[in-house]
C-alpha positions as a Markdown table, in Angstrom:
| # | Residue | x | y | z |
|---|---|---|---|---|
| 1 | Met | -16.3 | -140.7 | -11.7 |
| 2 | Pro | -15.0 | -139.7 | -15.2 |
| 3 | Ala | -16.1 | -141.8 | -18.1 |
| 4 | Gln | -13.6 | -144.4 | -19.1 |
| 5 | His | -13.0 | -144.2 | -22.8 |
| 6 | Asp | -11.6 | -147.3 | -24.6 |
| 7 | Ile | -9.8 | -145.7 | -27.6 |
| 8 | Ala | -9.4 | -149.0 | -29.4 |
| 9 | Val | -13.1 | -149.7 | -29.2 |
| 10 | Glu | -14.0 | -146.2 | -30.1 |
| 11 | Thr | -11.7 | -146.3 | -33.1 |
| 12 | Glu | -13.5 | -149.4 | -34.4 |
| 13 | Leu | -16.8 | -147.6 | -33.8 |
| 14 | Trp | -15.8 | -144.6 | -35.9 |
| 15 | Asp | -14.3 | -146.7 | -38.6 |
| 16 | Thr | -17.7 | -148.4 | -38.9 |
| 17 | Phe | -19.3 | -145.0 | -39.0 |
| 18 | Ala | -17.0 | -143.9 | -41.7 |
| 19 | Ala | -18.1 | -146.7 | -44.0 |
| 20 | Ser | -21.7 | -145.5 | -43.9 |
| 21 | Ala | -21.3 | -141.7 | -43.5 |
| 22 | Phe | -18.8 | -141.0 | -46.2 |
| 23 | Lys | -20.3 | -140.2 | -49.6 |
| 24 | Glu | -18.0 | -140.2 | -52.6 |
| 25 | Asp | -20.2 | -137.7 | -54.4 |
| 26 | Ala | -20.3 | -135.2 | -51.5 |
| 27 | Glu | -19.4 | -131.5 | -52.2 |
| 28 | Pro | -17.7 | -129.1 | -49.8 |
| 29 | Ser | -20.3 | -127.6 | -47.4 |
| 30 | Phe | -20.2 | -125.8 | -44.1 |
| 31 | Cys | -23.2 | -126.1 | -41.8 |
| 32 | Trp | -23.2 | -126.0 | -38.0 |
| 33 | Thr | -26.6 | -127.7 | -37.7 |
| 34 | Gln | -28.1 | -131.1 | -38.7 |
| 35 | Tyr | -30.4 | -129.3 | -41.1 |
| 36 | Ala | -28.9 | -128.4 | -44.5 |
| 37 | Gly | -28.9 | -124.6 | -45.2 |
| 38 | His | -30.1 | -123.8 | -41.7 |
| 39 | Gly | -28.4 | -121.5 | -39.2 |
| 40 | Pro | -25.2 | -119.5 | -39.3 |
| 41 | Gly | -22.1 | -120.3 | -41.4 |
| 42 | Pro | -18.4 | -120.1 | -41.0 |
| 43 | Glu | -18.7 | -116.4 | -40.0 |
| 44 | Leu | -18.8 | -117.7 | -36.4 |
| 45 | Leu | -15.1 | -118.4 | -36.8 |
| 46 | Gly | -14.3 | -114.8 | -37.5 |
| 47 | Asp | -11.8 | -114.2 | -40.2 |
| 48 | Pro | -9.2 | -116.9 | -39.6 |
| 49 | Arg | -6.1 | -117.6 | -41.6 |
| 50 | Arg | -5.5 | -121.0 | -39.9 |
| 51 | Val | -8.1 | -123.4 | -38.4 |
| 52 | Leu | -8.2 | -126.8 | -36.8 |
| 53 | Glu | -11.3 | -129.0 | -36.9 |
| 54 | Ile | -11.4 | -131.6 | -34.1 |
| 55 | Gly | -13.4 | -134.7 | -35.1 |
| 56 | Cys | -13.5 | -133.7 | -38.7 |
| 57 | Gly | -15.5 | -136.6 | -40.0 |
| 58 | Thr | -16.3 | -136.5 | -43.7 |
| 59 | Gly | -14.2 | -133.4 | -44.2 |
| 60 | Arg | -16.8 | -131.4 | -46.0 |
| 61 | Ala | -16.6 | -128.3 | -43.7 |
| 62 | Leu | -12.8 | -128.4 | -43.8 |
| 63 | Ala | -12.7 | -128.6 | -47.6 |
| 64 | His | -15.1 | -125.7 | -47.8 |
| 65 | Leu | -12.7 | -123.5 | -45.8 |
| 66 | Ala | -9.6 | -124.7 | -47.6 |
| 67 | Glu | -11.1 | -123.8 | -50.9 |
| 68 | Arg | -11.4 | -120.3 | -49.6 |
| 69 | Gly | -7.7 | -120.0 | -48.9 |
| 70 | Ile | -7.7 | -120.8 | -45.2 |
| 71 | Val | -5.0 | -123.2 | -44.0 |
| 72 | Ala | -7.3 | -126.0 | -42.8 |
| 73 | Arg | -6.3 | -129.0 | -40.8 |
| 74 | Gly | -8.5 | -131.7 | -39.4 |
| 75 | Val | -8.0 | -134.4 | -36.8 |
| 76 | Asp | -10.1 | -137.6 | -36.6 |
| 77 | Leu | -9.8 | -140.8 | -34.6 |
| 78 | Ser | -10.8 | -143.1 | -37.5 |
| 79 | Pro | -8.0 | -144.2 | -39.9 |
| 80 | Val | -10.6 | -145.3 | -42.4 |
| 81 | Met | -12.2 | -141.8 | -42.4 |
| 82 | Val | -8.8 | -140.0 | -42.7 |
| 83 | Glu | -7.8 | -142.2 | -45.6 |
| 84 | Lys | -11.1 | -141.4 | -47.4 |
| 85 | Thr | -11.0 | -137.7 | -46.7 |
| 86 | Thr | -7.4 | -137.3 | -47.7 |
| 87 | Thr | -8.1 | -138.9 | -51.1 |
| 88 | Lys | -11.5 | -137.2 | -51.6 |
| 89 | Trp | -10.4 | -133.6 | -50.8 |
| 90 | Asp | -6.8 | -133.8 | -52.0 |
| 91 | Gly | -7.3 | -130.9 | -54.5 |
| 92 | Thr | -8.7 | -128.5 | -51.9 |
| 93 | Gly | -5.5 | -128.1 | -49.8 |
| 94 | Ala | -7.2 | -129.4 | -46.6 |
| 95 | Glu | -5.0 | -131.6 | -44.4 |
| 96 | Phe | -6.3 | -134.6 | -42.5 |
| 97 | Val | -4.5 | -136.2 | -39.5 |
| 98 | Arg | -5.3 | -139.5 | -37.8 |
| 99 | Ser | -5.0 | -139.0 | -34.0 |
| 100 | Glu | -6.9 | -139.0 | -30.7 |
| 101 | Val | -7.7 | -135.4 | -30.1 |
| 102 | Leu | -6.4 | -135.0 | -26.6 |
| 103 | Glu | -3.1 | -136.6 | -27.6 |
| 104 | Tyr | -2.9 | -134.4 | -30.7 |
| 105 | Leu | -3.5 | -131.2 | -28.8 |
| 106 | Ser | -1.1 | -132.2 | -26.0 |
| 107 | Glu | 1.8 | -133.2 | -28.3 |
| 108 | His | 1.7 | -130.6 | -31.1 |
| 109 | Glu | 2.5 | -126.9 | -30.5 |
| 110 | Glu | 1.0 | -125.3 | -33.6 |
| 111 | Val | -1.4 | -122.5 | -32.8 |
| 112 | Tyr | -4.6 | -121.5 | -34.7 |
| 113 | Asp | -6.9 | -118.6 | -35.2 |
| 114 | Ala | -9.9 | -120.9 | -34.7 |
| 115 | Val | -10.6 | -124.4 | -33.5 |
| 116 | Tyr | -14.0 | -125.9 | -34.1 |
| 117 | Ser | -16.1 | -129.0 | -33.9 |
| 118 | Ile | -19.4 | -129.8 | -35.7 |
| 119 | Phe | -21.1 | -132.7 | -34.0 |
| 120 | Gly | -17.5 | -133.9 | -33.5 |
| 121 | Ala | -14.9 | -134.3 | -30.8 |
| 122 | Ala | -16.3 | -131.5 | -28.6 |
| 123 | Trp | -19.4 | -133.7 | -28.1 |
| 124 | Phe | -17.4 | -136.9 | -27.4 |
| 125 | Thr | -14.5 | -135.6 | -25.2 |
| 126 | Asp | -14.4 | -134.8 | -21.5 |
| 127 | Pro | -14.6 | -130.9 | -21.5 |
| 128 | Ser | -12.5 | -130.7 | -18.3 |
| 129 | Arg | -9.6 | -132.2 | -20.3 |
| 130 | Leu | -10.4 | -130.8 | -23.8 |
| 131 | Phe | -11.1 | -127.1 | -23.1 |
| 132 | Pro | -7.7 | -126.2 | -21.5 |
| 133 | Leu | -5.9 | -127.9 | -24.4 |
| 134 | Val | -7.9 | -126.1 | -27.0 |
| 135 | Arg | -7.2 | -122.8 | -25.2 |
| 136 | Gln | -3.4 | -123.5 | -25.4 |
| 137 | Arg | -3.6 | -124.1 | -29.2 |
| 138 | Leu | -5.3 | -120.7 | -29.9 |
| 139 | Arg | -3.7 | -117.4 | -30.7 |
| 140 | Pro | -4.7 | -114.4 | -28.6 |
| 141 | Ser | -8.3 | -113.5 | -29.3 |
| 142 | Gly | -8.7 | -116.9 | -31.2 |
| 143 | Val | -12.1 | -118.5 | -31.1 |
| 144 | Phe | -13.4 | -122.0 | -30.2 |
| 145 | Val | -16.8 | -122.9 | -31.7 |
| 146 | Phe | -18.7 | -126.1 | -31.5 |
| 147 | Ser | -22.1 | -127.5 | -32.2 |
| 148 | Gln | -24.0 | -130.6 | -31.2 |
| 149 | Pro | -27.5 | -131.6 | -30.1 |
| 150 | Pro | -28.7 | -129.9 | -26.9 |
| 151 | Ala | -29.0 | -131.8 | -23.7 |
| 152 | Ile | -32.1 | -133.8 | -23.0 |
| 153 | Pro | -33.6 | -132.1 | -19.9 |
| 154 | Gly | -32.4 | -133.8 | -16.7 |
| 155 | Ala | -29.7 | -135.8 | -18.6 |
| 156 | Tyr | -26.4 | -134.0 | -17.9 |
| 157 | Gly | -22.8 | -134.9 | -17.9 |
| 158 | Pro | -21.3 | -138.0 | -19.7 |
| 159 | Gln | -23.9 | -140.1 | -21.4 |
| 160 | Gly | -23.2 | -143.6 | -22.6 |
| 161 | Met | -24.2 | -144.1 | -26.3 |
| 162 | Tyr | -24.3 | -147.4 | -28.3 |
| 163 | Lys | -23.7 | -147.0 | -32.0 |
| 164 | Gly | -24.8 | -149.4 | -34.8 |
| 165 | Gly | -28.0 | -150.6 | -33.1 |
| 166 | Phe | -28.6 | -152.7 | -30.0 |
| 167 | Ala | -27.9 | -156.2 | -31.4 |
| 168 | Gly | -24.5 | -157.5 | -32.3 |
| 169 | Lys | -21.1 | -156.3 | -31.2 |
| 170 | Ala | -21.1 | -153.8 | -28.4 |
| 171 | Met | -19.7 | -150.6 | -29.8 |
| 172 | Phe | -20.2 | -147.5 | -27.7 |
| 173 | Thr | -18.8 | -144.1 | -26.7 |
| 174 | Tyr | -19.6 | -141.3 | -24.4 |
| 175 | Arg | -21.1 | -137.9 | -25.3 |
| 176 | Tyr | -21.2 | -134.9 | -23.0 |
| 177 | Ser | -24.3 | -132.9 | -22.4 |
| 178 | Tyr | -24.9 | -129.8 | -20.3 |
| 179 | Arg | -27.2 | -126.8 | -20.1 |
| 180 | Pro | -25.9 | -123.7 | -22.0 |
| 181 | Ala | -24.9 | -121.9 | -18.8 |
| 182 | Val | -22.8 | -124.8 | -17.7 |
| 183 | Trp | -20.9 | -124.9 | -21.0 |
| 184 | Glu | -20.1 | -121.2 | -20.5 |
| 185 | Arg | -18.8 | -121.8 | -17.0 |
| 186 | Leu | -16.7 | -124.8 | -18.1 |
| 187 | Leu | -15.1 | -122.6 | -20.8 |
| 188 | Thr | -14.3 | -119.6 | -18.6 |
| 189 | Arg | -12.8 | -121.9 | -16.0 |
| 190 | Ala | -10.6 | -123.3 | -18.7 |
| 191 | Gly | -9.2 | -119.8 | -19.3 |
| 192 | Phe | -11.4 | -118.4 | -22.1 |
| 193 | Ala | -12.1 | -114.7 | -21.8 |
| 194 | Thr | -15.7 | -115.0 | -22.9 |
| 195 | Ala | -18.1 | -117.8 | -23.7 |
| 196 | Ala | -21.7 | -117.8 | -25.1 |
| 197 | Ala | -23.9 | -120.9 | -25.5 |
| 198 | Trp | -27.4 | -121.0 | -26.9 |
| 199 | Val | -29.8 | -123.4 | -28.6 |
| 200 | Leu | -30.9 | -122.6 | -32.1 |
| 201 | Asp | -34.4 | -123.8 | -32.9 |
| 202 | Ala | -34.9 | -126.3 | -35.6 |
| 203 | Pro | -36.5 | -125.0 | -38.9 |
| 204 | Gln | -39.6 | -127.0 | -38.1 |
| 205 | Pro | -41.4 | -126.4 | -34.7 |
| 206 | Gly | -41.0 | -129.3 | -32.3 |
| 207 | His | -37.9 | -130.8 | -33.9 |
| 208 | Ile | -34.5 | -131.1 | -32.2 |
| 209 | Gly | -32.6 | -127.9 | -32.1 |
| 210 | Thr | -28.8 | -127.3 | -32.1 |
| 211 | Leu | -26.6 | -126.3 | -29.3 |
| 212 | Leu | -24.1 | -123.6 | -30.5 |
| 213 | Val | -21.1 | -122.6 | -28.3 |
| 214 | Arg | -18.6 | -119.9 | -29.0 |
| 215 | Ala | -15.7 | -118.9 | -26.8 |
| 216 | Val | -12.9 | -116.3 | -27.3 |
| 217 | Ala | -9.4 | -116.7 | -25.9 |
| 218 | Pro | -7.8 | -113.7 | -24.0 |
């Protein structure tokens, strides 16, 4: 049975996250992994003129791309985060939109050279619904790239996840975890011409790696 997402509850969750995650003194920065300065950079996106980040969070990656002349738009569920990022990154040219990602992709017809997610909406959205919509929003040979923690062995599919601790108001969402080969199959079934998924080791042995996934539209 598909996970049942309560958008109102999840919006409150991500508003709470915004209050703690957003830093007023942050600088533009693009990193796929949870370790600063580790792993590949925006070259995984190719050479895009127009990009969409889904679940854009603090906006640092989007601001980094916008400062380099790329038309950069981000979508995030949290109105608190979108207000903060719009104010913070106003001078970069990045655009931030408050929307639920599936609704946004379904209702808007703009197309992009690249769509990406860094520990964002691709981690928290049912891939059977998300991937076909992303494919529709890509130009021919456009790329879809996302990163997130790799699956815990034996824990696959939608995983319930409380946020903010285990005492107090119940705020939770679902994240989606699969082996790399399964991510590849899900993407090709959604209409992508090619897909590659791999786990990049952490800079320190024994620490949590990063799942990286890159798919190319036909």
